[in-house]
C-alpha positions as CSV (number, residue, x, y, z in Angstrom):
1,M,-100.7,187.6,117.9
2,F,-102.0,191.2,118.1
3,S,-105.2,193.0,118.7
4,G,-105.0,195.8,116.2
5,I,-105.0,198.4,119.0
6,I,-102.0,200.7,118.3
7,E,-99.7,201.3,121.3
8,S,-97.5,204.0,119.7
9,T,-96.3,205.4,116.5
10,G,-92.7,205.4,115.4
11,K,-90.5,207.3,113.0
12,I,-88.1,205.7,110.6
13,I,-84.7,207.2,111.2
14,K,-82.5,204.9,109.0
15,I,-82.9,202.5,106.1
16,S,-80.2,200.3,104.7
17,S,-80.1,197.4,102.2
18,D,-78.4,194.1,102.5
19,G,-78.9,192.1,99.3
20,S,-82.6,191.8,98.7
21,N,-83.4,192.7,102.4
22,K,-84.0,196.1,104.0
23,H,-83.2,197.1,107.5
24,F,-85.3,199.8,109.1
25,E,-84.2,201.6,112.3
26,I,-87.2,203.1,114.1
27,S,-87.5,205.5,117.0
28,S,-90.7,205.2,119.1
29,G,-92.1,205.5,122.5
30,I,-91.8,201.7,123.0
31,S,-88.3,201.3,121.5
32,A,-86.6,201.5,124.8
33,E,-88.6,198.5,126.1
34,T,-87.9,196.3,123.1
35,H,-85.5,193.4,123.0
36,I,-83.8,191.3,120.3
37,D,-86.1,188.5,118.9
38,Q,-89.2,190.3,120.0
39,S,-92.1,190.4,117.5
40,I,-93.7,193.8,116.9
41,A,-96.3,194.8,114.4
42,H,-95.2,197.7,112.2
43,N,-98.0,199.1,110.1
44,G,-99.6,195.6,110.7
45,V,-96.6,193.6,109.6
46,C,-95.1,191.3,112.2
47,L,-91.3,191.9,112.2
48,T,-88.6,190.7,114.5
49,V,-86.4,193.1,116.4
50,V,-82.7,192.4,115.3
51,A,-81.0,195.3,117.2
52,T,-81.8,197.8,119.9
53,S,-80.3,201.1,121.2
54,E,-81.5,203.4,123.9
55,N,-84.2,205.1,121.8
56,S,-84.6,203.0,118.7
57,H,-84.8,199.5,117.4
58,T,-84.1,197.8,114.1
59,V,-86.1,195.3,112.1
60,T,-85.4,193.5,108.8
61,A,-87.8,192.9,105.9
62,I,-87.0,190.2,103.4
63,K,-87.9,190.3,99.7
64,E,-91.2,188.4,100.2
65,T,-92.4,191.0,102.8
66,L,-91.3,193.9,100.7
67,E,-93.2,192.6,97.7
68,K,-96.5,191.9,99.6
69,T,-96.7,195.0,101.8
70,N,-96.1,198.8,101.6
71,L,-92.7,198.5,103.4
72,D,-90.7,199.0,100.2
73,S,-92.2,202.5,99.9
74,W,-91.2,203.5,103.4
75,K,-89.0,206.6,103.7
76,I,-86.9,208.4,106.3
77,D,-89.3,210.3,108.7
78,D,-92.3,208.2,107.8
79,E,-94.6,207.6,110.7
80,I,-95.7,204.0,111.3
81,N,-98.2,202.3,113.6
82,M,-96.7,200.0,116.3
83,E,-98.1,197.3,118.5
84,R,-96.3,194.7,120.7
85,S,-97.7,191.2,120.8
86,L,-100.6,190.3,123.2
87,L,-100.0,189.1,126.7
88,A,-102.0,186.1,127.8
89,T,-103.7,188.3,130.4
90,S,-104.6,191.1,128.0
91,R,-108.1,192.2,127.1
92,I,-108.7,191.9,123.4
93,D,-110.2,195.3,122.6
94,G,-109.8,194.9,118.8
95,H,-109.8,191.5,117.1
96,F,-107.3,188.8,116.6
97,V,-104.6,190.1,114.2
98,Q,-101.7,187.9,113.2
99,G,-99.4,190.5,111.6
100,H,-99.4,188.6,108.3
101,V,-100.5,191.1,105.6
102,D,-102.7,189.6,103.0
103,S,-102.7,192.4,100.5
104,T,-102.5,196.1,100.0
105,A,-105.1,198.6,99.0
106,I,-105.1,202.1,97.6
107,C,-106.8,205.0,99.4
108,N,-109.5,206.2,96.9
109,Q,-111.2,208.9,98.8
110,I,-111.3,210.6,102.3
111,K,-114.5,212.3,103.5
112,S,-114.5,214.6,106.6
113,E,-117.7,214.2,108.6
114,D,-117.6,217.1,111.1
115,G,-115.3,215.4,113.6
116,S,-114.8,212.0,112.1
117,W,-113.6,210.7,108.7
118,Y,-114.6,208.0,106.2
119,F,-111.7,206.4,104.3
120,Y,-112.4,204.5,101.1
121,F,-110.0,201.9,99.7
122,L,-109.7,200.2,96.4
123,I,-108.8,196.5,96.6
124,D,-108.1,193.6,94.2
125,E,-111.4,191.9,93.3
126,A,-110.0,188.6,94.4
127,Y,-110.1,189.7,98.0
128,I,-113.6,191.2,98.1
129,K,-115.1,187.9,99.4
130,L,-113.0,188.3,102.6
131,I,-114.6,191.6,103.4
132,V,-118.2,191.9,104.9
133,N,-120.2,194.9,106.0
134,K,-119.6,195.4,109.8
135,G,-116.8,192.8,109.7
136,S,-113.3,193.3,111.1
137,I,-110.3,194.3,109.1
138,A,-106.8,195.5,110.0
139,I,-105.5,198.5,108.0
140,N,-101.8,199.4,108.7
141,G,-102.3,197.3,111.8
142,V,-105.3,199.2,113.1
143,S,-108.4,197.0,114.0
144,L,-111.4,198.6,112.2
145,T,-115.0,197.8,111.3
146,V,-115.9,197.8,107.7
147,V,-118.7,200.3,107.1
148,E,-119.7,199.3,103.5
149,V,-118.5,197.3,100.6
150,T,-119.4,198.3,97.0
151,G,-117.8,196.4,94.2
152,N,-114.0,196.5,94.8
153,L,-114.4,199.6,97.1
154,F,-114.8,199.4,100.9
155,S,-115.0,202.1,103.6
156,V,-114.1,202.4,107.3
157,A,-114.9,205.2,109.7
158,I,-112.2,206.8,111.8
159,I,-112.9,208.5,115.1
160,P,-110.8,211.5,116.3
161,Y,-108.7,209.4,118.8
162,T,-107.7,206.9,116.1
163,Y,-107.0,209.6,113.6
164,Q,-104.7,211.5,116.0
165,H,-102.9,208.4,117.6
166,T,-102.2,206.4,114.4
167,N,-100.8,207.3,111.0
168,F,-104.3,207.6,109.5
169,K,-103.8,211.4,109.8
170,N,-101.0,211.1,107.2
171,I,-102.8,208.9,104.7
172,K,-103.6,210.7,101.5
173,T,-105.6,209.8,98.4
174,G,-103.4,207.5,96.3
175,D,-101.4,206.1,99.2
176,T,-101.0,202.3,99.6
177,V,-101.9,200.6,102.9
178,N,-101.4,197.1,104.3
179,L,-104.5,194.9,104.8
180,E,-105.0,191.8,107.0
181,F,-108.4,190.2,106.7
182,D,-110.2,188.6,109.6
183,I,-108.7,185.2,110.3
184,L,-112.0,183.5,110.9
185,G,-113.3,184.6,107.5
186,K,-110.1,183.3,105.8
187,Y,-110.5,179.9,107.3
188,I,-114.2,179.7,106.4
189,I,-113.5,180.7,102.8
190,N,-110.7,178.2,102.6
191,Y,-112.9,175.4,103.9
192,L,-115.8,176.2,101.6
193,E,-113.5,176.4,98.5
194,K,-112.1,172.9,99.4
195,L,-115.7,171.5,99.4
196,Q,-116.3,172.7,95.9
197,P,-116.3,169.9,93.3
198,R,-113.3,170.1,90.9
């Protein structure tokens, strides 16, 4: 379980394939503290550390993960958001994030607002019911508040600290990001759909 508050960014330094799997070696400010079998969110995707070195760690993504996230498009030198799992004693400054990506979205527009930024994302219409104005959403692992939903387009506001300390500063129009919707909303929608007569 994560909170969506990014601890560090990391840089991809090596990518290798093994059948349908991909291994990513990442150098980051927290790599030296990682250990094998540890769960870490990488751009919002919960991945298990499979190898470590002094300044880097390696994770593996299986075919299912590559197909449902933006990991298959990662390249050497890409910057990714990183967060270690919550401690039982941690304050939850964001919201509960599982690290299980539900879908991806495409950045449609970026507006600079004199010191902050509005990012607009296009999403598959099937997921619009899981997004509400002023509700929580995780984008590339970052806990954010939805500003507005219009059709299959939604927006979030990014403050300077978040912009500088995550990979939001690298996102461009047309880029694909990972989305995880609020877990409470997913359970409510699932419950209500099961109540519908067949």
